[in-house]
N, C-alpha and C positions, 0 to 999 in steps of 0.2 A: 223240736216241732211236736206239738201235742195234737192228738186226734182221738176220735172214739169210734168204736164198733158196737153193734147191738148183738146181744147174746140170743140164743134160741128162746129164752124166756122174756125177751123184750127189754132187758136191762142194758143200760149203757155201760160199757167197759172203757175206762179212760186209759189211754195209751200215750207213750212218748217214743220219738224216733230221733236218734242222733246219727247224722250222715257225715261221711268224710267229705273233704273238699272236692274230691274227684268222684265221678260216678263209678259204681262198683256192682258186681254181681255177688259179692260176699255179704252174708247177713247172719246176725246172731239174734236169736229170740231168747230173752231172759224171762224165766218163770220164777217169781218170787216164792219164798217158803211160807209156811203157815204163819199167820199173825204178822205178816210183813206187807210190803207194798213195792211198787215199781221203783221207788227212790233208792231201794237197796242196791240197784245196779249202779247208781252214781256213787254211793258210799263205798263200793268195793273196787278192786282194781279192774273190773270187767270193762268199764267204759274206756279206760286208757289202753287196755289190751286190744279191744276191738279197733280203736283208732290206729294203733301201731301197725295193724295188719291191713288197714284200709277197708274195714268192714262197717256196715251199718248196724247199729244196735237198736233193737226194738224191745220195749218192756211195756207191760200192762198190769193194771190192778185187777185181780180176780174179783168176781162179784162179792160184795160184802167187805171188801178190803180197800184201803186207800180212799180215793174219791170216786170209785165206781159205784153204780147203783147196786142195790141188793140189801136185804135185811139180815142175811146170814151167809156164811162162807160155805161153799159147796166143794172146796178142794179140787176144782177143775171139772167136777162131774157135769155141771150145767153150763159151762162156758163153751 
């Protein structure tokens, strides 16, 4: 499930959420590395690991990365 949030600078940050079949209070927030994007969570074992413990996985593209708004990467400073 994709959604977006707005940063303090008014830029849309694109996010994805993968939920287990049963409701849970376990959540994992994935923060991608520099020059990467939220899809790295899918390419790694993290999605399968979160699913195996019944956790929701949330990942987002930092500003200037992936499909989020922004002309430059702030490395989390302005998100």
